[in-house]
Biopython code that builds the backbone (N, CA, C, O; Angstrom):
import numpy as np
from Bio.PDB.StructureBuilder import StructureBuilder

atoms = [
    (1, "MET", "N", (-4.649, 26.851, 30.472)),
    (1, "MET", "CA", (-4.766, 27.550, 29.210)),
    (1, "MET", "C", (-4.196, 26.713, 28.073)),
    (1, "MET", "O", (-4.754, 26.674, 26.977)),
    (2, "LYS", "N", (-3.075, 26.040, 28.347)),
    (2, "LYS", "CA", (-2.439, 25.211, 27.327)),
    (2, "LYS", "C", (-3.356, 24.065, 26.901)),
    (2, "LYS", "O", (-3.389, 23.694, 25.728)),
    (3, "LEU", "N", (-4.097, 23.508, 27.856)),
    (3, "LEU", "CA", (-5.019, 22.415, 27.538)),
    (3, "LEU", "C", (-6.115, 22.867, 26.584)),
    (3, "LEU", "O", (-6.497, 22.121, 25.683)),
    (4, "LEU", "N", (-6.625, 24.080, 26.773)),
    (4, "LEU", "CA", (-7.656, 24.610, 25.879)),
    (4, "LEU", "C", (-7.119, 24.854, 24.479)),
    (4, "LEU", "O", (-7.821, 24.619, 23.495)),
    (5, "ILE", "N", (-5.891, 25.318, 24.380)),
    (5, "ILE", "CA", (-5.275, 25.542, 23.073)),
    (5, "ILE", "C", (-5.062, 24.222, 22.346)),
    (5, "ILE", "O", (-5.317, 24.123, 21.146)),
    (6, "VAL", "N", (-4.596, 23.210, 23.067)),
    (6, "VAL", "CA", (-4.395, 21.888, 22.469)),
    (6, "VAL", "C", (-5.725, 21.310, 22.018)),
    (6, "VAL", "O", (-5.804, 20.701, 20.951)),
    (7, "TRP", "N", (-6.775, 21.491, 22.817)),
    (7, "TRP", "CA", (-8.111, 21.004, 22.460)),
    (7, "TRP", "C", (-8.608, 21.673, 21.176)),
    (7, "TRP", "O", (-9.147, 21.003, 20.296)),
    (8, "LEU", "N", (-8.428, 22.979, 21.069)),
    (8, "LEU", "CA", (-8.841, 23.705, 19.875)),
    (8, "LEU", "C", (-8.025, 23.277, 18.658)),
    (8, "LEU", "O", (-8.574, 23.136, 17.565)),
    (9, "LEU", "N", (-6.725, 23.071, 18.837)),
    (9, "LEU", "CA", (-5.884, 22.618, 17.724)),
    (9, "LEU", "C", (-6.260, 21.212, 17.281)),
    (9, "LEU", "O", (-6.216, 20.910, 16.088)),
    (10, "ASN", "N", (-6.628, 20.350, 18.220)),
    (10, "ASN", "CA", (-7.092, 19.010, 17.859)),
    (10, "ASN", "C", (-8.396, 19.082, 17.076)),
    (10, "ASN", "O", (-8.593, 18.317, 16.133)),
    (11, "ALA", "N", (-9.285, 19.989, 17.454)),
    (11, "ALA", "CA", (-10.538, 20.155, 16.713)),
    (11, "ALA", "C", (-10.258, 20.664, 15.303)),
    (11, "ALA", "O", (-10.897, 20.218, 14.350)),
    (12, "LEU", "N", (-9.320, 21.581, 15.158)),
    (12, "LEU", "CA", (-8.955, 22.069, 13.833)),
    (12, "LEU", "C", (-8.317, 20.955, 12.993)),
    (12, "LEU", "O", (-8.548, 20.877, 11.786)),
    (13, "ALA", "N", (-7.521, 20.102, 13.627)),
    (13, "ALA", "CA", (-6.943, 18.959, 12.929)),
    (13, "ALA", "C", (-8.036, 18.006, 12.467)),
    (13, "ALA", "O", (-7.947, 17.435, 11.381)),
    (14, "LEU", "N", (-9.059, 17.835, 13.283)),
    (14, "LEU", "CA", (-10.182, 16.967, 12.908)),
    (14, "LEU", "C", (-10.953, 17.548, 11.730)),
    (14, "LEU", "O", (-11.388, 16.805, 10.851)),
    (15, "LEU", "N", (-11.125, 18.855, 11.702)),
    (15, "LEU", "CA", (-11.770, 19.500, 10.552)),
    (15, "LEU", "C", (-10.925, 19.328, 9.289)),
    (15, "LEU", "O", (-11.474, 19.124, 8.206)),
    (16, "ALA", "N", (-9.608, 19.406, 9.410)),
    (16, "ALA", "CA", (-8.729, 19.196, 8.264)),
    (16, "ALA", "C", (-8.813, 17.761, 7.756)),
    (16, "ALA", "O", (-8.813, 17.530, 6.547)),
    (17, "VAL", "N", (-8.885, 16.799, 8.666)),
    (17, "VAL", "CA", (-9.010, 15.397, 8.276)),
    (17, "VAL", "C", (-10.327, 15.171, 7.545)),
    (17, "VAL", "O", (-10.371, 14.451, 6.547)),
    (18, "ALA", "N", (-11.391, 15.779, 8.035)),
    (18, "ALA", "CA", (-12.693, 15.641, 7.375)),
    (18, "ALA", "C", (-12.669, 16.268, 5.986)),
    (18, "ALA", "O", (-13.374, 15.811, 5.087)),
    (19, "TYR", "N", (-11.870, 17.301, 5.807)),
    (19, "TYR", "CA", (-11.750, 17.929, 4.498)),
    (19, "TYR", "C", (-10.944, 17.048, 3.541)),
    (19, "TYR", "O", (-11.238, 17.005, 2.346)),
    (20, "LEU", "N", (-9.937, 16.351, 4.053)),
    (20, "LEU", "CA", (-9.038, 15.569, 3.202)),
    (20, "LEU", "C", (-9.547, 14.171, 2.878)),
    (20, "LEU", "O", (-9.249, 13.649, 1.804)),
    (21, "ILE", "N", (-10.306, 13.553, 3.776)),
    (21, "ILE", "CA", (-10.764, 12.179, 3.576)),
    (21, "ILE", "C", (-12.270, 12.193, 3.322)),
    (21, "ILE", "O", (-13.031, 12.659, 4.170)),
    (22, "PRO", "N", (-12.711, 11.691, 2.168)),
    (22, "PRO", "CA", (-14.133, 11.789, 1.832)),
    (22, "PRO", "C", (-15.063, 10.934, 2.701)),
    (22, "PRO", "O", (-16.259, 11.219, 2.759)),
    (23, "SER", "N", (-14.565, 9.917, 3.363)),
    (23, "SER", "CA", (-15.444, 9.068, 4.168)),
    (23, "SER", "C", (-15.576, 9.539, 5.613)),
    (23, "SER", "O", (-16.160, 8.839, 6.440)),
    (24, "ILE", "N", (-15.040, 10.719, 5.926)),
    (24, "ILE", "CA", (-15.165, 11.301, 7.261)),
    (24, "ILE", "C", (-15.867, 12.648, 7.125)),
    (24, "ILE", "O", (-15.494, 13.483, 6.301)),
    (25, "HIS", "N", (-16.897, 12.838, 7.956)),
    (25, "HIS", "CA", (-17.680, 14.071, 7.904)),
    (25, "HIS", "C", (-17.800, 14.673, 9.303)),
    (25, "HIS", "O", (-18.082, 13.969, 10.272)),
    (26, "VAL", "N", (-17.583, 15.975, 9.394)),
    (26, "VAL", "CA", (-17.782, 16.726, 10.632)),
    (26, "VAL", "C", (-18.722, 17.871, 10.297)),
    (26, "VAL", "O", (-18.495, 18.602, 9.334)),
    (27, "SER", "N", (-19.778, 18.030, 11.090)),
    (27, "SER", "CA", (-20.799, 19.018, 10.740)),
    (27, "SER", "C", (-20.394, 20.456, 11.055)),
    (27, "SER", "O", (-20.981, 21.377, 10.487)),
    (28, "GLY", "N", (-19.440, 20.686, 11.914)),
    (28, "GLY", "CA", (-19.018, 22.051, 12.224)),
    (28, "GLY", "C", (-17.979, 22.075, 13.319)),
    (28, "GLY", "O", (-17.517, 21.035, 13.788)),
    (29, "LEU", "N", (-17.615, 23.291, 13.720)),
    (29, "LEU", "CA", (-16.581, 23.446, 14.746)),
    (29, "LEU", "C", (-17.044, 22.907, 16.097)),
    (29, "LEU", "O", (-16.245, 22.320, 16.826)),
    (30, "GLY", "N", (-18.306, 23.092, 16.442)),
    (30, "GLY", "CA", (-18.817, 22.569, 17.714)),
    (30, "GLY", "C", (-18.740, 21.052, 17.769)),
    (30, "GLY", "O", (-18.334, 20.477, 18.779)),
    (31, "SER", "N", (-19.131, 20.413, 16.682)),
    (31, "SER", "CA", (-19.030, 18.953, 16.627)),
    (31, "SER", "C", (-17.581, 18.503, 16.654)),
    (31, "SER", "O", (-17.266, 17.467, 17.239)),
    (32, "ALA", "N", (-16.694, 19.269, 16.026)),
    (32, "ALA", "CA", (-15.273, 18.922, 16.037)),
    (32, "ALA", "C", (-14.692, 19.043, 17.443)),
    (32, "ALA", "O", (-13.867, 18.223, 17.847)),
    (33, "LEU", "N", (-15.121, 20.069, 18.195)),
    (33, "LEU", "CA", (-14.651, 20.214, 19.572)),
    (33, "LEU", "C", (-15.109, 19.046, 20.440)),
    (33, "LEU", "O", (-14.332, 18.509, 21.229)),
    (34, "ILE", "N", (-16.375, 18.655, 20.290)),
    (34, "ILE", "CA", (-16.890, 17.519, 21.063)),
    (34, "ILE", "C", (-16.182, 16.235, 20.656)),
    (34, "ILE", "O", (-15.792, 15.440, 21.512)),
    (35, "ALA", "N", (-16.013, 16.028, 19.340)),
    (35, "ALA", "CA", (-15.356, 14.814, 18.859)),
    (35, "ALA", "C", (-13.902, 14.754, 19.309)),
    (35, "ALA", "O", (-13.412, 13.680, 19.657)),
    (36, "ALA", "N", (-13.204, 15.886, 19.309)),
    (36, "ALA", "CA", (-11.810, 15.893, 19.768)),
    (36, "ALA", "C", (-11.720, 15.521, 21.244)),
    (36, "ALA", "O", (-10.802, 14.810, 21.653)),
    (37, "ALA", "N", (-12.676, 16.004, 22.048)),
    (37, "ALA", "CA", (-12.679, 15.654, 23.472)),
    (37, "ALA", "C", (-12.981, 14.173, 23.668)),
    (37, "ALA", "O", (-12.351, 13.513, 24.495)),
    (38, "VAL", "N", (-13.946, 13.647, 22.909)),
    (38, "VAL", "CA", (-14.296, 12.227, 23.057)),
    (38, "VAL", "C", (-13.166, 11.342, 22.553)),
    (38, "VAL", "O", (-12.883, 10.307, 23.158)),
    (39, "ILE", "N", (-12.512, 11.726, 21.457)),
    (39, "ILE", "CA", (-11.369, 10.953, 20.966)),
    (39, "ILE", "C", (-10.263, 10.929, 22.015)),
    (39, "ILE", "O", (-9.634, 9.894, 22.237)),
    (40, "GLY", "N", (-10.030, 12.057, 22.653)),
    (40, "GLY", "CA", (-9.031, 12.101, 23.719)),
    (40, "GLY", "C", (-9.384, 11.194, 24.887)),
    (40, "GLY", "O", (-8.521, 10.496, 25.419)),
    (41, "LEU", "N", (-10.654, 11.203, 25.289)),
    (41, "LEU", "CA", (-11.085, 10.326, 26.391)),
    (41, "LEU", "C", (-11.000, 8.857, 26.014)),
    (41, "LEU", "O", (-10.580, 8.031, 26.824)),
    (42, "VAL", "N", (-11.395, 8.527, 24.795)),
    (42, "VAL", "CA", (-11.326, 7.134, 24.343)),
    (42, "VAL", "C", (-9.875, 6.674, 24.289)),
    (42, "VAL", "O", (-9.565, 5.551, 24.689)),
    (43, "ASN", "N", (-8.981, 7.533, 23.797)),
    (43, "ASN", "CA", (-7.564, 7.171, 23.762)),
    (43, "ASN", "C", (-6.965, 7.055, 25.155)),
    (43, "ASN", "O", (-6.006, 6.309, 25.360)),
    (44, "LEU", "N", (-7.521, 7.784, 26.110)),
    (44, "LEU", "CA", (-7.024, 7.730, 27.481)),
    (44, "LEU", "C", (-7.544, 6.502, 28.227)),
    (44, "LEU", "O", (-6.802, 5.886, 28.992)),
    (45, "LEU", "N", (-8.808, 6.143, 28.012)),
    (45, "LEU", "CA", (-9.434, 5.096, 28.814)),
    (45, "LEU", "C", (-9.508, 3.733, 28.136)),
    (45, "LEU", "O", (-9.227, 2.720, 28.776)),
    (46, "ILE", "N", (-9.875, 3.680, 26.870)),
    (46, "ILE", "CA", (-10.134, 2.397, 26.211)),
    (46, "ILE", "C", (-8.909, 1.860, 25.475)),
    (46, "ILE", "O", (-8.664, 0.653, 25.487)),
    (47, "ARG", "N", (-8.136, 2.739, 24.834)),
    (47, "ARG", "CA", (-7.006, 2.294, 24.027)),
    (47, "ARG", "C", (-5.979, 1.471, 24.806)),
    (47, "ARG", "O", (-5.524, 0.454, 24.282)),
    (48, "PRO", "N", (-5.586, 1.850, 26.027)),
    (48, "PRO", "CA", (-4.601, 1.010, 26.737)),
    (48, "PRO", "C", (-5.109, -0.401, 27.011)),
    (48, "PRO", "O", (-4.332, -1.356, 26.966)),
    (49, "ILE", "N", (-6.387, -0.544, 27.291)),
    (49, "ILE", "CA", (-6.947, -1.877, 27.532)),
    (49, "ILE", "C", (-6.877, -2.711, 26.261)),
    (49, "ILE", "O", (-6.495, -3.880, 26.308)),
    (50, "LEU", "N", (-7.246, -2.117, 25.114)),
    (50, "LEU", "CA", (-7.192, -2.842, 23.851)),
    (50, "LEU", "C", (-5.767, -3.194, 23.454)),
    (50, "LEU", "O", (-5.526, -4.263, 22.894)),
    (51, "VAL", "N", (-4.827, -2.312, 23.735)),
    (51, "VAL", "CA", (-3.428, -2.593, 23.401)),
    (51, "VAL", "C", (-2.918, -3.788, 24.204)),
    (51, "VAL", "O", (-2.219, -4.646, 23.666)),
    (52, "VAL", "N", (-3.262, -3.845, 25.471)),
    (52, "VAL", "CA", (-2.819, -4.972, 26.304)),
    (52, "VAL", "C", (-3.506, -6.273, 25.862)),
    (52, "VAL", "O", (-2.860, -7.319, 25.797)),
    (53, "LEU", "N", (-4.802, -6.214, 25.560)),
    (53, "LEU", "CA", (-5.528, -7.418, 25.162)),
    (53, "LEU", "C", (-5.078, -7.966, 23.814)),
    (53, "LEU", "O", (-5.141, -9.174, 23.585)),
    (54, "THR", "N", (-4.631, -7.103, 22.931)),
    (54, "THR", "CA", (-4.208, -7.546, 21.601)),
    (54, "THR", "C", (-2.697, -7.587, 21.452)),
    (54, "THR", "O", (-2.187, -7.549, 20.332)),
    (55, "LEU", "N", (-1.981, -7.662, 22.549)),
    (55, "LEU", "CA", (-0.519, -7.650, 22.512)),
    (55, "LEU", "C", (0.076, -8.775, 21.661)),
    (55, "LEU", "O", (1.020, -8.512, 20.916)),
    (56, "PRO", "N", (-0.426, -10.019, 21.731)),
    (56, "PRO", "CA", (0.164, -11.057, 20.867)),
    (56, "PRO", "C", (0.016, -10.757, 19.368)),
    (56, "PRO", "O", (0.948, -10.981, 18.594)),
    (57, "VAL", "N", (-1.145, -10.256, 18.966)),
    (57, "VAL", "CA", (-1.347, -9.916, 17.553)),
    (57, "VAL", "C", (-0.469, -8.736, 17.160)),
    (57, "VAL", "O", (0.054, -8.688, 16.047)),
    (58, "THR", "N", (-0.309, -7.793, 18.068)),
    (58, "THR", "CA", (0.528, -6.626, 17.799)),
    (58, "THR", "C", (1.987, -7.039, 17.626)),
    (58, "THR", "O", (2.687, -6.504, 16.766)),
    (59, "VAL", "N", (2.439, -7.972, 18.426)),
    (59, "VAL", "CA", (3.819, -8.449, 18.300)),
    (59, "VAL", "C", (3.996, -9.211, 16.988)),
    (59, "VAL", "O", (5.008, -9.042, 16.308)),
    (60, "LEU", "N", (3.014, -10.053, 16.625)),
    (60, "LEU", "CA", (3.107, -10.809, 15.374)),
    (60, "LEU", "C", (3.112, -9.911, 14.147)),
    (60, "LEU", "O", (3.761, -10.229, 13.150)),
    (61, "THR", "N", (2.405, -8.806, 14.206)),
    (61, "THR", "CA", (2.348, -7.894, 13.057)),
    (61, "THR", "C", (3.382, -6.771, 13.159)),
    (61, "THR", "O", (3.333, -5.808, 12.394)),
    (62, "LEU", "N", (4.299, -6.896, 14.088)),
    (62, "LEU", "CA", (5.364, -5.917, 14.306)),
    (62, "LEU", "C", (4.819, -4.518, 14.580)),
    (62, "LEU", "O", (5.393, -3.520, 14.146)),
    (63, "GLY", "N", (3.709, -4.461, 15.303)),
    (63, "GLY", "CA", (3.133, -3.193, 15.720)),
    (63, "GLY", "C", (2.130, -2.595, 14.763)),
    (63, "GLY", "O", (1.505, -1.585, 15.090)),
    (64, "LEU", "N", (1.952, -3.180, 13.589)),
    (64, "LEU", "CA", (1.019, -2.620, 12.615)),
    (64, "LEU", "C", (-0.442, -2.749, 13.053)),
    (64, "LEU", "O", (-1.298, -2.002, 12.580)),
    (65, "PHE", "N", (-0.727, -3.686, 13.947)),
    (65, "PHE", "CA", (-2.099, -3.838, 14.420)),
    (65, "PHE", "C", (-2.542, -2.628, 15.251)),
    (65, "PHE", "O", (-3.739, -2.406, 15.428)),
    (66, "LEU", "N", (-1.596, -1.856, 15.756)),
    (66, "LEU", "CA", (-1.952, -0.634, 16.476)),
    (66, "LEU", "C", (-2.674, 0.356, 15.561)),
    (66, "LEU", "O", (-3.516, 1.125, 16.024)),
    (67, "LEU", "N", (-2.349, 0.341, 14.269)),
    (67, "LEU", "CA", (-3.075, 1.174, 13.316)),
    (67, "LEU", "C", (-4.540, 0.762, 13.229)),
    (67, "LEU", "O", (-5.428, 1.608, 13.126)),
    (68, "VAL", "N", (-4.783, -0.545, 13.270)),
    (68, "VAL", "CA", (-6.154, -1.049, 13.227)),
    (68, "VAL", "C", (-6.902, -0.659, 14.500)),
    (68, "VAL", "O", (-8.070, -0.277, 14.439)),
    (69, "ILE", "N", (-6.243, -0.753, 15.639)),
    (69, "ILE", "CA", (-6.869, -0.341, 16.901)),
    (69, "ILE", "C", (-7.231, 1.138, 16.855)),
    (69, "ILE", "O", (-8.338, 1.512, 17.243)),
    (70, "ASN", "N", (-6.321, 1.982, 16.389)),
    (70, "ASN", "CA", (-6.605, 3.410, 16.287)),
    (70, "ASN", "C", (-7.758, 3.675, 15.327)),
    (70, "ASN", "O", (-8.621, 4.509, 15.598)),
    (71, "GLY", "N", (-7.769, 2.959, 14.200)),
    (71, "GLY", "CA", (-8.856, 3.120, 13.241)),
    (71, "GLY", "C", (-10.194, 2.668, 13.793)),
    (71, "GLY", "O", (-11.217, 3.306, 13.541)),
    (72, "LEU", "N", (-10.200, 1.577, 14.542)),
    (72, "LEU", "CA", (-11.437, 1.097, 15.163)),
    (72, "LEU", "C", (-11.961, 2.070, 16.210)),
    (72, "LEU", "O", (-13.170, 2.282, 16.313)),
    (73, "LEU", "N", (-11.069, 2.654, 16.976)),
    (73, "LEU", "CA", (-11.498, 3.637, 17.968)),
    (73, "LEU", "C", (-12.020, 4.901, 17.297)),
    (73, "LEU", "O", (-12.986, 5.497, 17.773)),
    (74, "PHE", "N", (-11.395, 5.318, 16.199)),
    (74, "PHE", "CA", (-11.867, 6.467, 15.433)),
    (74, "PHE", "C", (-13.257, 6.177, 14.867)),
    (74, "PHE", "O", (-14.144, 7.030, 14.899)),
    (75, "LEU", "N", (-13.433, 4.959, 14.348)),
    (75, "LEU", "CA", (-14.730, 4.523, 13.824)),
    (75, "LEU", "C", (-15.774, 4.458, 14.933)),
    (75, "LEU", "O", (-16.927, 4.833, 14.721)),
    (76, "PHE", "N", (-15.381, 3.990, 16.102)),
    (76, "PHE", "CA", (-16.281, 3.913, 17.253)),
    (76, "PHE", "C", (-16.778, 5.289, 17.667)),
    (76, "PHE", "O", (-17.969, 5.474, 17.916)),
    (77, "VAL", "N", (-15.877, 6.245, 17.740)),
    (77, "VAL", "CA", (-16.274, 7.609, 18.103)),
    (77, "VAL", "C", (-17.199, 8.185, 17.033)),
    (77, "VAL", "O", (-18.138, 8.918, 17.344)),
    (78, "GLY", "N", (-16.932, 7.852, 15.780)),
    (78, "GLY", "CA", (-17.808, 8.306, 14.707)),
    (78, "GLY", "C", (-19.208, 7.740, 14.791)),
    (78, "GLY", "O", (-20.162, 8.367, 14.332)),
    (79, "HIS", "N", (-19.341, 6.555, 15.377)),
    (79, "HIS", "CA", (-20.664, 5.941, 15.516)),
    (79, "HIS", "C", (-21.430, 6.450, 16.736)),
    (79, "HIS", "O", (-22.661, 6.456, 16.717)),
    (80, "ILE", "N", (-20.746, 6.874, 17.785)),
    (80, "ILE", "CA", (-21.474, 7.301, 18.985)),
    (80, "ILE", "C", (-21.816, 8.788, 18.975)),
    (80, "ILE", "O", (-22.674, 9.220, 19.745)),
    (81, "LEU", "N", (-21.163, 9.584, 18.119)),
    (81, "LEU", "CA", (-21.461, 11.014, 18.048)),
    (81, "LEU", "C", (-22.298, 11.309, 16.806)),
    (81, "LEU", "O", (-22.142, 10.665, 15.769)),
    (82, "SER", "N", (-23.183, 12.286, 16.929)),
    (82, "SER", "CA", (-24.060, 12.576, 15.794)),
    (82, "SER", "C", (-23.447, 13.558, 14.798)),
    (82, "SER", "O", (-23.783, 13.478, 13.617)),
    (83, "GLY", "N", (-22.589, 14.460, 15.192)),
    (83, "GLY", "CA", (-22.018, 15.438, 14.274)),
    (83, "GLY", "C", (-20.710, 15.004, 13.652)),
    (83, "GLY", "O", (-20.129, 15.741, 12.856)),
    (84, "PHE", "N", (-20.236, 13.821, 14.000)),
    (84, "PHE", "CA", (-18.963, 13.292, 13.506)),
    (84, "PHE", "C", (-19.231, 11.897, 12.973)),
    (84, "PHE", "O", (-19.736, 11.038, 13.696)),
    (85, "GLU", "N", (-18.894, 11.668, 11.705)),
    (85, "GLU", "CA", (-19.211, 10.392, 11.071)),
    (85, "GLU", "C", (-17.995, 9.838, 10.346)),
    (85, "GLU", "O", (-17.338, 10.537, 9.575)),
    (86, "VAL", "N", (-17.709, 8.567, 10.610)),
    (86, "VAL", "CA", (-16.666, 7.838, 9.896)),
    (86, "VAL", "C", (-17.366, 6.646, 9.251)),
    (86, "VAL", "O", (-17.992, 5.845, 9.945)),
    (87, "GLN", "N", (-17.264, 6.524, 7.918)),
    (87, "GLN", "CA", (-18.058, 5.534, 7.207)),
    (87, "GLN", "C", (-17.387, 4.169, 7.102)),
    (87, "GLN", "O", (-18.081, 3.154, 7.170)),
    (88, "THR", "N", (-16.077, 4.103, 6.942)),
    (88, "THR", "CA", (-15.400, 2.829, 6.721)),
    (88, "THR", "C", (-14.224, 2.657, 7.680)),
    (88, "THR", "O", (-13.729, 3.621, 8.264)),
    (89, "LEU", "N", (-13.794, 1.409, 7.826)),
    (89, "LEU", "CA", (-12.629, 1.130, 8.672)),
    (89, "LEU", "C", (-11.366, 1.725, 8.059)),
    (89, "LEU", "O", (-10.524, 2.263, 8.778)),
    (90, "LEU", "N", (-11.227, 1.633, 6.742)),
    (90, "LEU", "CA", (-10.069, 2.228, 6.094)),
    (90, "LEU", "C", (-10.057, 3.740, 6.283)),
    (90, "LEU", "O", (-9.001, 4.337, 6.495)),
    (91, "GLY", "N", (-11.228, 4.352, 6.206)),
    (91, "GLY", "CA", (-11.324, 5.782, 6.496)),
    (91, "GLY", "C", (-10.950, 6.085, 7.929)),
    (91, "GLY", "O", (-10.333, 7.112, 8.208)),
    (92, "GLY", "N", (-11.323, 5.189, 8.852)),
    (92, "GLY", "CA", (-10.953, 5.363, 10.251)),
    (92, "GLY", "C", (-9.452, 5.257, 10.471)),
    (92, "GLY", "O", (-8.871, 6.027, 11.235)),
    (93, "ILE", "N", (-8.830, 4.296, 9.796)),
    (93, "ILE", "CA", (-7.378, 4.123, 9.941)),
    (93, "ILE", "C", (-6.646, 5.323, 9.359)),
    (93, "ILE", "O", (-5.761, 5.890, 10.000)),
    (94, "LEU", "N", (-7.020, 5.711, 8.131)),
    (94, "LEU", "CA", (-6.376, 6.874, 7.517)),
    (94, "LEU", "C", (-6.665, 8.147, 8.302)),
    (94, "LEU", "O", (-5.791, 8.998, 8.462)),
    (95, "GLY", "N", (-7.894, 8.272, 8.789)),
    (95, "GLY", "CA", (-8.261, 9.440, 9.581)),
    (95, "GLY", "C", (-7.482, 9.529, 10.875)),
    (95, "GLY", "O", (-7.045, 10.612, 11.266)),
    (96, "ALA", "N", (-7.303, 8.400, 11.547)),
    (96, "ALA", "CA", (-6.555, 8.399, 12.803)),
    (96, "ALA", "C", (-5.089, 8.766, 12.574)),
    (96, "ALA", "O", (-4.498, 9.504, 13.363)),
    (97, "VAL", "N", (-4.509, 8.249, 11.495)),
    (97, "VAL", "CA", (-3.106, 8.560, 11.198)),
    (97, "VAL", "C", (-2.956, 10.038, 10.836)),
    (97, "VAL", "O", (-2.071, 10.721, 11.350)),
    (98, "LEU", "N", (-3.828, 10.526, 9.946)),
    (98, "LEU", "CA", (-3.764, 11.939, 9.559)),
    (98, "LEU", "C", (-4.069, 12.864, 10.725)),
    (98, "LEU", "O", (-3.441, 13.912, 10.877)),
    (99, "TYR", "N", (-5.032, 12.476, 11.546)),
    (99, "TYR", "CA", (-5.398, 13.281, 12.710)),
    (99, "TYR", "C", (-4.205, 13.443, 13.645)),
    (99, "TYR", "O", (-3.932, 14.545, 14.120)),
    (100, "SER", "N", (-3.499, 12.359, 13.910)),
    (100, "SER", "CA", (-2.362, 12.469, 14.821)),
    (100, "SER", "C", (-1.217, 13.257, 14.188)),
    (100, "SER", "O", (-0.535, 14.008, 14.884)),
    (101, "LEU", "N", (-0.993, 13.101, 12.877)),
    (101, "LEU", "CA", (0.078, 13.860, 12.221)),
    (101, "LEU", "C", (-0.233, 15.355, 12.163)),
    (101, "LEU", "O", (0.626, 16.182, 12.471)),
    (102, "ILE", "N", (-1.460, 15.701, 11.768)),
    (102, "ILE", "CA", (-1.829, 17.113, 11.674)),
    (102, "ILE", "C", (-1.863, 17.742, 13.064)),
    (102, "ILE", "O", (-1.412, 18.873, 13.248)),
    (103, "SER", "N", (-2.396, 17.010, 14.039)),
    (103, "SER", "CA", (-2.454, 17.515, 15.403)),
    (103, "SER", "C", (-1.046, 17.753, 15.953)),
    (103, "SER", "O", (-0.784, 18.784, 16.571)),
    (104, "TRP", "N", (-0.157, 16.809, 15.728)),
    (104, "TRP", "CA", (1.221, 16.961, 16.183)),
    (104, "TRP", "C", (1.878, 18.167, 15.526)),
    (104, "TRP", "O", (2.560, 18.944, 16.194)),
    (105, "ALA", "N", (1.673, 18.326, 14.207)),
    (105, "ALA", "CA", (2.279, 19.452, 13.496)),
    (105, "ALA", "C", (1.739, 20.787, 14.002)),
    (105, "ALA", "O", (2.506, 21.726, 14.216)),
    (106, "LEU", "N", (0.428, 20.876, 14.192)),
    (106, "LEU", "CA", (-0.162, 22.129, 14.675)),
    (106, "LEU", "C", (0.324, 22.478, 16.078)),
    (106, "LEU", "O", (0.679, 23.624, 16.354)),
    (107, "ILE", "N", (0.336, 21.488, 16.952)),
    (107, "ILE", "CA", (0.750, 21.742, 18.333)),
    (107, "ILE", "C", (2.222, 22.134, 18.396)),
    (107, "ILE", "O", (2.595, 23.031, 19.152)),
    (108, "SER", "N", (3.061, 21.464, 17.603)),
    (108, "SER", "CA", (4.478, 21.817, 17.642)),
    (108, "SER", "C", (4.739, 23.176, 17.001)),
    (108, "SER", "O", (5.661, 23.879, 17.413)),
    (109, "LEU", "N", (3.943, 23.560, 15.996)),
    (109, "LEU", "CA", (4.128, 24.876, 15.374)),
    (109, "LEU", "C", (3.620, 25.998, 16.268)),
    (109, "LEU", "O", (4.274, 27.032, 16.406)),
    (110, "ILE", "N", (2.449, 25.795, 16.880)),
    (110, "ILE", "CA", (1.835, 26.850, 17.680)),
    (110, "ILE", "C", (2.484, 26.952, 19.056)),
    (110, "ILE", "O", (2.885, 28.036, 19.480)),
    (111, "LEU", "N", (2.585, 25.839, 19.741)),
    (111, "LEU", "CA", (3.116, 25.865, 21.108)),
    (111, "LEU", "C", (4.626, 25.707, 21.165)),
    (111, "LEU", "O", (5.279, 26.287, 22.032)),
    (112, "GLY", "N", (5.182, 24.933, 20.256)),
    (112, "GLY", "CA", (6.625, 24.717, 20.251)),
    (112, "GLY", "C", (7.059, 23.910, 21.467)),
    (112, "GLY", "O", (6.232, 23.359, 22.194)),
    (113, "THR", "N", (8.351, 23.852, 21.669)),
    (113, "THR", "CA", (8.901, 23.159, 22.831)),
    (113, "THR", "C", (9.513, 24.197, 23.754)),
    (113, "THR", "O", (10.286, 25.056, 23.331)),
    (114, "LYS", "N", (9.153, 24.099, 25.010)),
    (114, "LYS", "CA", (9.689, 25.028, 26.002)),
    (114, "LYS", "C", (10.523, 24.238, 27.001)),
    (114, "LYS", "O", (10.043, 23.289, 27.622)),
    (115, "ASP", "N", (11.758, 24.639, 27.143)),
    (115, "ASP", "CA", (12.668, 23.938, 28.060)),
    (115, "ASP", "C", (12.627, 24.533, 29.435)),
    (115, "ASP", "O", (13.330, 24.065, 30.330)),
]
sb = StructureBuilder()
sb.init_structure("model")
sb.init_model(0)
sb.init_chain("A")
sb.init_seg("    ")
for serial, (resi, resn, name, xyz) in enumerate(atoms, 1):
    if name == "N":
        sb.init_residue(resn, " ", resi, " ")
    sb.init_atom(name, np.array(xyz, "f"), 0.0, 1.0, " ", f" {name:<3s}", serial, name[0])
structure = sb.get_structure()
């Protein structure tokens, strides 16, 4: 049940990001749900490989290159899905940062921490 709530909150965060950033478009809640699931899968499967492959650049930039990786993955998901569109790399970077901040805030407000 908790996984479904987190998935729905991530979709709502994606809708908020699309509202705040003009270069990101989501056609509706259904597309946001699909995009949130695909973003989660991409972050689970592809992101660790890219982080390891770009480790020297990440160390040289003191970790700032991770923002570029997140933005590229956000842009990639925007290109493979039809109801979710990311137009620029800068929009992808800002969208990825806002998406994670809004998602974190929603999840911590709704679910909280249980000891």
